[in-house]
DSSP file (Angstrom, degrees, kcal/mol; ACC not computed):
  #  RESIDUE AA STRUCTURE BP1 BP2  ACC     N-H-->O    O-->H-N    N-H-->O    O-->H-N    TCO  KAPPA ALPHA  PHI   PSI    X-CA   Y-CA   Z-CA
    1    1 A X              0   0    0      0, 0.0     2,-0.2     0, 0.0     0, 0.0   0.000 360.0 360.0 360.0 133.4  -18.9   -4.5  -13.4
    2    2 A X        -     0   0    0      1,-0.1     2,-0.3     3,-0.0     3,-0.0  -0.478 360.0-120.6 -79.1 136.3  -16.6   -6.7  -15.4
    3    3 A X        -     0   0    0     -2,-0.2     2,-0.2     1,-0.1    -1,-0.1  -0.557  31.0-108.9 -72.9 137.2  -13.2   -7.5  -13.8
    4    4 A X        -     0   0    0     -2,-0.3     2,-0.4     1,-0.0    -1,-0.1  -0.483  37.0-155.3 -63.2 130.2  -10.2   -6.4  -15.8
    5    5 A X        -     0   0    0     38,-0.3     2,-0.2    -2,-0.2     5,-0.1  -0.889  14.5-117.7-112.5 142.5   -8.5   -9.4  -17.3
    6    6 A X        -     0   0    0     -2,-0.4    37,-0.3     1,-0.1     2,-0.1  -0.462  29.1-123.2 -68.7 141.5   -4.8   -9.6  -18.2
    7    7 A X     >  -     0   0    0     35,-2.3     4,-2.6    -2,-0.2     5,-0.3  -0.393  33.1 -98.5 -75.6 162.8   -4.1  -10.3  -21.9
    8    8 A X  H  > S+     0   0    0      1,-0.2     4,-2.1     2,-0.2     5,-0.1   0.897 130.6  50.1 -48.5 -42.8   -1.9  -13.3  -22.8
    9    9 A X  H  > S+     0   0    0      1,-0.2     4,-2.4     2,-0.2    -1,-0.2   0.932 110.3  50.4 -55.9 -50.8    1.0  -11.0  -23.0
   10   10 A X  H  > S+     0   0    0     32,-0.4     4,-2.6     1,-0.2    -2,-0.2   0.863 108.7  50.3 -55.5 -40.7    0.1   -9.6  -19.6
   11   11 A X  H  X S+     0   0    0     -4,-2.6     4,-2.5     2,-0.2    -1,-0.2   0.911 111.4  49.3 -67.2 -43.2   -0.1  -13.1  -18.0
   12   12 A X  H  X S+     0   0    0     -4,-2.1     4,-2.1    -5,-0.3    -2,-0.2   0.894 112.3  47.8 -66.3 -36.4    3.3  -14.0  -19.5
   13   13 A X  H  X S+     0   0    0     -4,-2.4     4,-2.3     2,-0.2    -2,-0.2   0.939 111.8  49.5 -66.8 -45.3    4.9  -10.8  -18.1
   14   14 A X  H  X S+     0   0    0     -4,-2.6     4,-1.9     2,-0.2    -2,-0.2   0.868 110.0  50.4 -61.2 -39.4    3.3  -11.3  -14.7
   15   15 A X  H  X S+     0   0    0     -4,-2.5     4,-2.3     1,-0.2    -1,-0.2   0.926 112.0  48.8 -61.3 -46.8    4.6  -14.9  -14.5
   16   16 A X  H  X S+     0   0    0     -4,-2.1     4,-1.8     1,-0.2    -2,-0.2   0.856 108.8  51.9 -64.8 -35.9    8.1  -13.7  -15.5
   17   17 A X  H  X>S+     0   0    0     -4,-2.3     5,-3.1     2,-0.2     4,-0.5   0.857 110.2  49.7 -69.2 -33.7    8.0  -10.9  -12.9
   18   18 A X  H ><5S+     0   0    0     -4,-1.9     3,-0.7     3,-0.2    -2,-0.2   0.895 110.9  49.2 -66.1 -41.3    7.1  -13.5  -10.2
   19   19 A X  H 3<5S+     0   0    0     -4,-2.3    -2,-0.2     1,-0.2    -1,-0.2   0.844 115.6  43.9 -65.5 -34.9    9.9  -15.7  -11.4
   20   20 A X  H 3<5S-     0   0    0     -4,-1.8    -1,-0.2    -5,-0.2    -2,-0.2   0.497 108.0-125.3 -87.3  -5.9   12.3  -12.8  -11.2
   21   21 A X  T <<5 +     0   0    0     -3,-0.7     2,-0.3    -4,-0.5    -3,-0.2   0.934  65.5 140.1  55.5  47.3   11.0  -11.5   -7.9
   22   22 A X      < -     0   0    0     -5,-3.1    -1,-0.2    -6,-0.1     2,-0.2  -0.906  47.4-130.1-127.1 148.5   10.4   -8.2   -9.5
   23   23 A X     >  -     0   0    0     -2,-0.3     4,-2.1    -3,-0.1     5,-0.1  -0.540  25.0-116.2 -96.1 164.2    7.5   -5.6   -9.3
   24   24 A X  H  > S+     0   0    0      1,-0.2     4,-3.0     2,-0.2     5,-0.2   0.877 117.9  57.8 -64.4 -38.7    5.6   -3.9  -12.1
   25   25 A X  H  > S+     0   0    0      2,-0.2     4,-2.4     1,-0.2     5,-0.2   0.912 105.4  48.5 -60.5 -43.5    7.1   -0.7  -10.8
   26   26 A X  H  > S+     0   0    0      2,-0.2     4,-2.4     1,-0.2    -1,-0.2   0.926 112.5  48.0 -63.0 -42.2   10.6   -2.0  -11.3
   27   27 A X  H  X S+     0   0    0     -4,-2.1     4,-1.7     2,-0.2    -2,-0.2   0.940 111.7  51.0 -64.1 -45.5    9.8   -3.2  -14.9
   28   28 A X  H  X>S+     0   0    0     -4,-3.0     5,-2.7     1,-0.2     4,-0.7   0.914 112.1  45.7 -59.1 -44.3    8.2    0.1  -15.7
   29   29 A X  H ><5S+     0   0    0     -4,-2.4     3,-0.5     3,-0.2    -1,-0.2   0.903 111.4  53.5 -62.1 -43.4   11.2    2.1  -14.5
   30   30 A X  H 3<5S+     0   0    0     -4,-2.4    -1,-0.2     1,-0.2    -2,-0.2   0.813 115.3  37.7 -68.7 -25.6   13.6   -0.2  -16.3
   31   31 A X  H 3<5S-     0   0    0     -4,-1.7    -1,-0.2     2,-0.2    -2,-0.2   0.374 116.7-111.1-107.2   4.5   12.0    0.1  -19.7
   32   32 A X  T <<5S+     0   0    0     -4,-0.7     2,-0.3    -3,-0.5    -3,-0.2   0.787  75.0 114.7  85.7  28.3   11.2    3.9  -19.2
   33   33 A X      < -     0   0    0     -5,-2.7    -1,-0.3    -6,-0.2    -2,-0.2  -0.853  68.8 -91.0-128.2 166.3    7.4    3.9  -18.9
   34   34 A X     >  -     0   0    0     -2,-0.3     4,-2.3     1,-0.1     5,-0.2  -0.431  26.8-128.0 -79.8 153.4    5.0    4.7  -16.2
   35   35 A X  H  > S+     0   0    0      2,-0.2     4,-2.0     1,-0.2    -1,-0.1   0.883 110.2  50.2 -63.5 -40.7    3.7    2.0  -13.8
   36   36 A X  H  > S+     0   0    0      2,-0.2     4,-2.0     1,-0.2    -1,-0.2   0.934 111.7  49.8 -61.1 -47.6    0.0    2.9  -14.5
   37   37 A X  H  > S+     0   0    0      1,-0.2     4,-1.8     2,-0.2    -2,-0.2   0.899 108.1  52.6 -64.1 -40.1    0.6    2.8  -18.3
   38   38 A X  H  X S+     0   0    0     -4,-2.3     4,-2.8     1,-0.2    -1,-0.2   0.923 109.2  49.7 -58.9 -43.8    2.3   -0.6  -17.9
   39   39 A X  H  X S+     0   0    0     -4,-2.0     4,-1.0     1,-0.2    -2,-0.2   0.918 110.5  50.1 -65.3 -41.2   -0.7   -1.9  -16.0
   40   40 A X  H  <>S+     0   0    0     -4,-2.0     5,-2.6     1,-0.2     6,-1.1   0.786 111.9  48.7 -65.4 -32.1   -3.1   -0.6  -18.8
   41   41 A X  H ><5S+     0   0    0     -4,-1.8     3,-1.8     4,-0.2    -2,-0.2   0.921 107.9  53.3 -72.0 -45.9   -1.0   -2.3  -21.4
   42   42 A X  H 3<5S+     0   0    0     -4,-2.8   -35,-2.3     1,-0.3   -32,-0.4   0.701 109.8  49.2 -61.0 -23.3   -0.9   -5.6  -19.5
   43   43 A X  T 3<5S-     0   0    0     -4,-1.0    -1,-0.3   -37,-0.3   -38,-0.3   0.210 116.3-114.2-102.8  10.1   -4.7   -5.5  -19.4
   44   44 A X  T < 5S+     0   0    0     -3,-1.8    -3,-0.2     2,-0.2    -2,-0.1   0.706  82.8 121.4  67.8  21.8   -5.0   -4.7  -23.1
   45   45 A X  S   <S+     0   0    0     -5,-2.6     2,-0.3     1,-0.2    -4,-0.2   0.686  81.9  23.4 -88.4 -20.0   -6.5   -1.3  -22.7
   46   46 A X  S    S-     0   0    0     -6,-1.1    -2,-0.2    -9,-0.1    -1,-0.2  -0.962  75.3-130.4-137.6 152.7   -3.6    0.2  -24.7
   47   47 A X        -     0   0    0     -2,-0.3    -1,-0.1    -3,-0.1     5,-0.1   0.897  20.2-162.6 -68.8 -40.4   -1.3   -1.3  -27.2
   48   48 A X    >>  +     0   0    0      1,-0.1     3,-2.0     3,-0.1     4,-1.8   0.790  29.2 157.9  60.6  26.1    1.9   -0.1  -25.6
   49   49 A X  H 3>  +     0   0    0      1,-0.3     4,-0.6     2,-0.2    -1,-0.1   0.814  65.2  61.0 -56.8 -32.1    3.4   -0.9  -29.0
   50   50 A X  H 34 S+     0   0    0      1,-0.2    -1,-0.3     2,-0.1     4,-0.3   0.800 117.2  29.8 -62.1 -28.9    6.3    1.5  -28.2
   51   51 A X  H <> S+     0   0    0     -3,-2.0     4,-2.5     2,-0.1    -2,-0.2   0.593  92.8  87.6-108.3 -14.7    7.3   -0.6  -25.2
   52   52 A X  H  X S+     0   0    0     -4,-1.8     4,-2.6     1,-0.2     5,-0.2   0.899  92.2  48.3 -60.7 -44.3    6.4   -4.1  -25.9
   53   53 A X  H  X S+     0   0    0     -4,-0.6     4,-2.5     1,-0.2     5,-0.2   0.918 112.5  49.9 -57.8 -46.2    9.7   -5.0  -27.6
   54   54 A X  H  > S+     0   0    0     -4,-0.3     4,-2.7     1,-0.2     5,-0.2   0.901 112.4  47.9 -62.3 -39.2   11.6   -3.4  -24.7
   55   55 A X  H  X S+     0   0    0     -4,-2.5     4,-2.5     2,-0.2    -2,-0.2   0.941 112.7  47.8 -64.3 -47.0    9.6   -5.4  -22.2
   56   56 A X  H  X>S+     0   0    0     -4,-2.6     5,-3.1    -5,-0.2     4,-0.5   0.886 115.4  45.0 -62.4 -42.2   10.1   -8.6  -24.1
   57   57 A X  H  <5S+     0   0    0     -4,-2.5     3,-0.4     3,-0.2    -1,-0.2   0.887 114.2  48.8 -67.5 -42.3   13.9   -7.9  -24.4
   58   58 A X  H  <5S+     0   0    0     -4,-2.7    -2,-0.2    -5,-0.2    -1,-0.2   0.941 118.6  39.2 -67.5 -42.2   14.3   -6.9  -20.7
   59   59 A X  H  <5S-     0   0    0     -4,-2.5    -1,-0.2    -5,-0.2    -2,-0.2   0.514 108.7-125.6 -85.2  -6.7   12.4   -9.9  -19.5
   60   60 A X  T  <5 +     0   0    0     -4,-0.5     2,-1.0    -3,-0.4    -3,-0.2   0.944  45.7 168.0  54.1  54.8   14.0  -12.2  -22.1
   61   61 A X    > < -     0   0    0     -5,-3.1     3,-0.5    -6,-0.1    -1,-0.2  -0.840  17.7-165.7 -98.8  98.6   10.6  -13.4  -23.4
   62   62 A X  T 3   +     0   0    0     -2,-1.0    -5,-0.0     1,-0.2     0, 0.0  -0.492  56.5  20.1 -84.5 153.4   11.7  -15.2  -26.6
   63   63 A X  T 3         0   0    0     -2,-0.2    -1,-0.2     1,-0.1    -2,-0.0   0.699 360.0 360.0  66.9  26.8    9.5  -16.3  -29.5
   64   64 A X    <         0   0    0     -3,-0.5    -2,-0.1   -55,-0.0    -1,-0.1   0.441 360.0 360.0-112.7 360.0    6.6  -14.0  -28.8
C-alpha cells in the first residue's frame, strides 16, 4: 500500500505549523474547516480551494 505523501503546499504548511508550534487542529479551527479535511487537502486528495487562500493568509505564506 502506498504511503500518503504531502503535497508541496502540505509540506510548506507543516513546516510553518512546526515553526509556530501550532497543531493542524488549531489551524483547521482558525480557518473554519475540519481537521480531517485539512489533512486530506495537505495530502492532495482534495483541492481545498475554498480554504487555501485563508490558510496562506493565516500562516503568512507569501508568494505562493
